[in-house]
N, C-alpha and C positions, 0 to 999 in steps of 0.2 A: 504494500500500500504506500502510495507516494505521500511524503510529508507535506503538510500545508505550508504554503509560502506566504500566505496572508491571513490576517485576522478579519473575518467578515462580520460586520455589525449591520443588522437590518432592523429598521423600525424602532430606533431609539427615541423614546418619548418621555424619558425621565425629566421631571421638573419642566423646564421651558424648552426642551429639545423638540424640534419640529419634524418628527418621524424621519430621522437621519438614517442614511445608509452609507457606510464607508468600508473600504478595504484597506487595512493597515499592513504594510510590509513587515514581515518578521525579521528579527535580527538587525533592525535599523534604529536610528535615533529619530523619534517622532516628536515634534514640538507642537503643542496645541496653544494657540494664542487668540486674542480678541479682547474686546472691552470687558471691564469688570461686570459680572452678572450676565455675560452672554451665553453661559452654559458650558464653559471649559471644564470646570470641576464636575459638573453633572455628567459629562461624557467620560472623563478619565477615571474619576473615582466612583461616582454613584452608579455608573453603568458598567464600564469595563472591569474595574476592580471588584465591584460588588458581585457581578456574575461569576468571576473567577473564584472568589472566596466562597460563594454559595455552592458551586459545583464541588469544590474541595471538601466542604463540610458534609455534603451529601454522600461523599465516597467513604466516610468514616462510619464506625459502628454507632448504634443508637445511644450507647452509654457515653461515647465521646461527644456526640452532638449535644447532649444535655449539658455538658460541662462548658463547651465553647460558646462564645457569643454568636448570635444568629443575625444575619442581614436579610432584609426582605428582598424578594426577587425584583430586580429592576424592571421598569416598564419598557421592554424591548422584545421584538419578535424572536430573534435568536442571535447568538454570537458563536460563530464557528472558528476553529483554529486556535482556541485558547490553550495556553500552557499555564503552569502555576504563576499566580500573580502576587506580587509583593508591593504594598503601598508604603511609601516613605513620605509621610505628611508632616506639616509644620504643627506639631502638637507637643505639649510638655506634660509633666506630671506623672509619666509612666515610670514603673519600676519600684516605687516605694522608697522608704528611708534608707534601705540597705543597698540601693542601686547607685553605682558611681560610673564615671566614664570608663574606668578600668574594667569593671565587671560587665558593662554593657557591650564592650568590644572584645571580650575574651582575653584582653591583655593580662588581667588579674590571674586567670587560669594558668597561662604560660608562666607568669612571674612566680606563682606559688610553686610550680614544679621546678623552676630554676633555683629558687632559694632552698628548696628541699634537697636538690642535688649538689649545689655548690656552697651552701651556707655553712659558715663557721660559727658554732655556738659559743657564746660567752655567758657567764653567770650574771643575771641582772642584779644580784645582791652585792657582789664584790668585784665584778669584771673579770674573774678568773676564767681561763680557757676551759672548755669542756672537752675532755679527752676520754678515750676508751682504751684501757690498758689490759693486757692479758696477765695471767698469774706471773709469768716470767718477767714481764715488764715491771710489774709492781715490786717484785723481789729486787730487781736491779735498781729501781728508783729508791727503795729504802736503803740499800747498801751504799748508793751514791750520795744520798742526802744525809744519812746518819752514820758515817763510818766510825767504827769503834765505840759507838754510844750504847748505853743501856736502853733496851727496848721493852715495852710492855704492849702486847697485841690485844686489842679489844674488839669485840663484835657487838654492834648496836643491838640491844635486846628489845625491851619493851618499855612503854611509857604508860603508867597506870597509877591509880590512886592507892594509898597505903592498904586499904581494905583488900584490894585485889592482889597486891604484892605479897601479903601474908600467906596467900594460898599458892602463889606461883614460885616464890623463892625456894621453898623446900624441894620442889620438883627439880630445880637446877642442881641442888646438892645430890639428889638421887642419880642424876645423869653424869656425875663425876666432876662437876665444876667446883672450884674451891673459893674463888674470889669474884667479886663484882665491883663495878664502879656505880655507886648509887648517889644520885644528886651531886655528882662531881667528886665524890670521896671513895677511895679504894677501901673495901672492907672484905673480911672473910665471911663466908656464909654461915659460920658457926658463931659469929658475933651476936650476943644477945640484944645489942642495940643496933641491929642492922638497919632498921628503918629509923631515920632521924626523928627525934621528938619534936613536936610542934609542927609536923608536916601538915596536919589537918586533913583537908580533903583535896589538896592540890596534887596534880599528877607529878610523879617522880620518874626520871629517866634512869633506866638500868642498862649497863653495858657489861657483857661477859668478859672476864679476863681469860684469854685463851692460852697465853704463854708469856714467859719473861726470859729474855736472852740478850746477848751482846751481838751487835751488828758487825760481823766480819765474814770473810770468805769461808772459814771453817764451818760456820753456822748456816750456810746458804740452804742446805737441804732441809734442816730443821725449820728455818724461816719459811720456806716454801710450803712445808706441810702445815705449819701453824696458820699461815695466811689462807691456805685452802679451807681449813676448818673455820676460820673467822668469816670468810666470805660465805660459806654455807650457812652458818648460824646467823649472820647479819644480812642475809638476802642480798649478796653481791656488794656489801659495804663492810669496811673494816676501819679501825682507828689505830694508829701507831702513836704511843707516847714515847718520846725520846728524851734522854737525860745525858748530858755530856759528862758531868761529875756527880758525885753523891750529894753535893750541896746545891747543885744547879736546879732551877725549876724545870718541870716537865713541859715539853712543848708538844703540840698535837699535830699529827699529819694524817689527814683523811685519805683513804684509798677506796678504790672501787674497780670491779671488773666490768661494770656497766658504764654507760656514758655519764661522767660525773665531773663536777667542778674540781679543779686541782687545788683550789684554796679551801673551800668550805666542805666539799665532799657531797653536795647535793646531787642527786641522781636525775638525769634527764632522759626523756624518751628519744628514740631515733626520729629524725625529722621526716615528716611526710607533708604533702601539699596541704592537708587539712589544718596543719599548724599555722598556716598563713592565711587562712580563710576566716574572716570575721563573722561568717555565717555558720561556723562550726564551733562547738563548745571547746574543742582543743585549741583553737586559735583566738577566739573572741575574748575581749576584756571582760572579766567577771563582773565589773561594776556597772558598765553600760550595756553589757551583753552584745557588743559589737556595733552599737549605733554611733559611738564616738561622741555622743551628747547625753547630758543628764539633766533632769529637772532638779533645780535646787531652790531652796527658800532664800529670799533676799530681804535684808532689813528694811529697805524702802517700801516694800509691800506689806511686811508684817506690821510696821508702824506707819500707816499711810498718813496719819494726821499727828505730827509731832507736837502740836499745840495741846493735845489732850494729855491728861495724866494717866497713870496706870490704873487708878481707881475709876476713872471715867471711861476706860476701855481702849486705851492706846494700843494695847497688844490685841489686835482684832482677831487673829485666828484662835486665840485662847478663849474667845467668846462664842465659838460655834461648837457643835457636837451635841452629844447627849447631856442630860441634866447632871448625871454623876460626874462626867468629865469636866464640865464647867465648874462644878463645886470644888473638884480637886485642884483645878488651876487657880481658882480664887484663893483657896487655902494656901497653896504654894506661894503665891504672890504676897499674901499677908505675912507669912512667916519669913519670907526673904526680906521684906521691908523692915522687919524687926531685927534680923540677924546680919544683913549686909553692912549697915542699914541704909535705907533711903526713905524719903518722904513720898508716899504713894499719891499725895495730892498735888505734887509739883509737876508741871508739864514735862513731858518726856524730853523735849528739846533743852530744858533747863537742868536736867539731871547731869551729874558729872560723867564724863566720857567713860571712866573706868567702871562706873556702876552700870551704864548701858551695855558695855562689853560683857560684863559678868552676867547680866540678865539674858543677853542674846546668845552668847557663846559659852557660858559656863564659867565657874570660878576655879577650874583646875581640880586639884586634889583637896581643896578646902572642904571640911566636913560641916554639915548643917544638921540641926536637930529638927526633923520634920515629923509632925504628928498629923496624920490624915484620918479620914473617916474609918471607923471600925478598928482603930489602933489604940490599944490601951495606954501606951506610952510612946514618947517620941523616939525615933530611930535615927541614929547618925548615918548620914549618907552624903555623897557628893551631889552637886547640882550640875548636870551636863549642859544646861542652857535651853532656852526656849526653842532655838532652831533644831537642836538635837532631839528634843521631845517631839517636835512636829514631824521630823523625818521618821522617827520611830512609829508615830501614829499613821503616817502615810503608807509605810511599808506593811504594817500588820493589821490595819482596819479591815473588817469584813464588809463595810458599808461602801458601796460604789458612790453613793451620793456624798458621803462625808469626804471620800477621797477626791471627788470632783471639786468640792468646795475648797479643800486644802490646796488643790492645784492652782487656784486663782492667786495664790500668794507665791507662786514659783515662776521661774523663768528657765528657759533652756540654755545651757552653756556647755562648754567643752568638758568632757569627762575628767574629773580630778585625778584619775589613776592613769589612763592612757593618753590624756591630753588631746583627745580628738583623733588619735591614730587608729582606734578600734581594736587593736590586737593586745593580747596579754603581754606581760613583761618578758616572759621567756621567749616568745615568738619575736618580739620587738628587738631582742638582744642578739639576733642572728644576722650576720652580715656576710656579704660577698665582696671580694677584693675589687676595688675600682682601679683599673689600669690607668696610669697617667700617660698621656700621649706625648710623644716626642714631636710628631707633626700635628699641625692643627687640622681639625676635621671641618670641612665646609658643610654647613647645615643648609638643607633645602629651604628652610624658613628664613634664612638670613639673620639669625640671632646669635649673640654670643651666649654660650651656655656652659653649665657646670662650673660653678664658681671656683672650684679647686681641681686642677688636673685637666679640665676640658675647656679649650678656648677656640671654638670653631671660627674660621675666617668668614667674612661676609662675602660669600661667593656662591654661585649656583653650580659650579662644576663639581663633578663627583670624582674625587681622587681616592685611591686606596688608603686605608688607615695603616700606618706603619710607625716604627720607632717606639714601641712600647717600652717603658722604663719600669723602674721599681714600683710595685703597687703602693698606693697610699691607703688612707684609713678606709675600712670596709663600709659598704653601703647597706643599711638595714632595709627591710621590706617597707616599713613606714616612710623612710627617707625617699625611697624610689617612688612610692605613691604620691609623695608631696611635690615631686618634680613636675614642672610643666611639660607639655608634650614635646616641645622642641628640645628641652634639656634631656628628657628621657630618651629621645631618639638618638642623640649623640652618644649617650651611655650605652644604648643597645648596639649601635654600630661598632663601638669599641669592643664590646663583648663578642660580637660576630668575628671581628678580626683576631681577637685573642684565642678563641676556641675553634678556629677554622679546621683544625686537625682532629677534633673530637666529634664524631658523627652524632652521638646522642645529644650532647650539649648544643651543637651547632643548630640542630633542628629546633630546639626550644628557643634559643636567642634569635634565630631567624624569624620565627613566628612572632616574637615580640617586636622586632625591628620592622617587619612588614606592616603590621597593624598600626604602629606609630607613624610610619611613613604615609599610610593612607589618611590618617588624621591630619598630618601636616599638609598633605595635598589638598585637603578640603578647607584649609585656612583656619585650623583650630589649634595652632601651635602654642597659643597663649593660655590654654586651659590646663589645669592640673589634673593628674590622673585620679586623685581622690575627690574631685568635685562631685557633689551630689547631682545625680542625673536630673532630678526634679527641678533644680534651680536653673537649668539651661533655658535659653530663649527658644522660640519655635524653630528659628533657622538653625541654631546650633544643634538642637536635638535631631533635626532632620539630617544634618551633615554627619553627625556621629553615627546615625543608623546607616547612612550611605557608606561610610568608611567600614562599618561592620560587615556590610554585604560584600564589599570588595575583598575583605579578609576571608570570607567564606569560600570564594572562588566558584560560585554556582554558575552553571551554563544552562541555556534554554529557558530562562525565566523572563517573565514580563515585569519590569519595574515601572511603577508609576510615581513620579516625583511632583511635588507641589512647590513651584517657584523657589528652587534651591539657592538662587543668587541673591535673595533679599538680604540686605545689610552687609554685603561683601564689598571690600575694596576691589577696584579693577584688577589689581595684581593677584589677589586671592581668587577672583572670579575666573581668571584664566586657568589657575590650578584646578578649580572645581570642574571646569569644562573638560580638562584633560582626564579627570577622574571619571566623568560620565562617559566619555568616549572609550576609556579603557573598559568600562562595564559593558558597553555595546560590543567591543571587539572580542570579548570572550564568548560571544554567541548569544547574547541576551537582547531582548527588545526593550528599549527604554522610551517610555512615554513621559514627556515633561510638559507641565503646564507652566508657561513662562511668558514674560513680556520683554526680557532682556534681548537687545539687538544682537549681541555676540552669540547668544544661544540660538537665536533664530537663524543666523547665517550658517551656523555649524550643523543645522539639522539635515538629515537625509530626506525627511518628509515633513512638510509644513501644512498644518491644518488651521484655518482661520474661521472662527465662529462669530456671528453678529447678526445684524449690523449694530444693534443697540443692546441695552440690558433688559432683563426681565422678559415681558411678553413680546417685546420687539426684537429679542435675540433668539438664540437657539437654531439659527439657520447656518448651513454650510456655505461660506462665501468663497473659500479657496481650499484646494488640496493639490499639492505638488511639491516640487523642489523649490528651495529659496531662489534659485536662478530663474525659474519660471515666474515666480511671484514678482520679481523685480523688472520683468519685461514690460 
């Protein structure tokens, strides 16, 4: 069966279209133009795209059709020769709060894989390198670090309350262990005062003493056996206490056979792409859950009218909620006024700054004697502050209405833990080496990029990257996401040159570089990769989707675009047209609704609707090549 060479539209009457019949050539750039309201979008989107989408939906199962959005059948007799249709309109707001430019263009997916493959982990607590040592490596490390010193090998045991330890410690004696380190002190298991007095109910850390020896070559075999036992008991972790002389203090050396920090000994998981996804619990910041922003109470909303006194209700959120809660807050304020002290009848703005800070943010470790309802006597406790109390109520209330009222005293701001980067501390501490360039990289966007190490020349020529010198400070995943597209593209080009000989890595960095290049070609080099997708203008969002389609490499598709040149500088418009032509040259049909003269001249087929808007439009005035139109 011969493949269709044209898209045949007959009897198009959608909106103001006047029973149009057209034959659109496939695999060409088709531009639909005419006055505003003449029916251009009715033809391209409400007829051509709507029918293609409807036919695609009808090919799916009943269950799938119930989930997906439905479009009504356009008012047209038939459309023959349709292939899958994709509309790239000027609309914003898609994607939700977790969608960024990087996630929408698949750059984030490739970057997550790249950091998982090349990333060097460091400990977020102390900056120590995260290494994985074998048993032999650990033995050699101990002998090299503590030559001739007295050693005590410990295995991290358990951490429990004294009531639990009283049952567990005798079992250790039955297994043959003689000593433990409990609460930082070495004791024998026969010691009648093994559990420190005054421990109360706090949890105590217990480490098993595996062996005591001197670090020298003669003891290497014994050290290896003891370390093996320590790793087995400590779940791949061990602690070495080293002492140079009998009077010297013991110093601690953490060891592990797993991936662990060489300074503190904390164990880390093997890196996977999910550790760099803020949509996965392994990578997301636990405070903001990967959103990068957090609602927080602000003093300006809590005390909206500083001319009021505390007694008159200056602290407004403490005047809402259930009756018992309001009574509790009033009692707290009354007792604070007596013990801080302050005058509850003085306007808030006239209270001393220190008093206002204590009320809002707490008085630290200072103890107050609070007596609330149903308490027989006052109880000494610290006052965490009004804001801390409101945050506790917001987190734990079961009332959606109360939570909604509390939210009126909050504003959205960067997460205090991840500072808006969305990832947890461990994922954010992974970096890949940034090669410093000996030769400058000319960037296609013509911008100077990468403040340290990368200084592209203002040139449009493409020269190979060469002259790689000693790597400089590593780039973390959040740092890469914070780059603008032009800067990230230069970084990706440098990585392509650096890993040209590694097939696996080359494919990943090439995928990143190509998608960044497409974004640059559509004039978006000024946007950052972490930019929320919902904050883009209609034209920006459309060009991001266009760049995404270029990255997918589809062929045989009908693309429908809505005035993509809006808001573009002429220089960027030329790049956009080159991108649209590249989309056509891959074997796709591109239908563009446009007024731009350069786009009209570039068209393979030109369609003009008119002559006026509304009921006076919807007629086919011209169809042919731009050259025929200018005759």
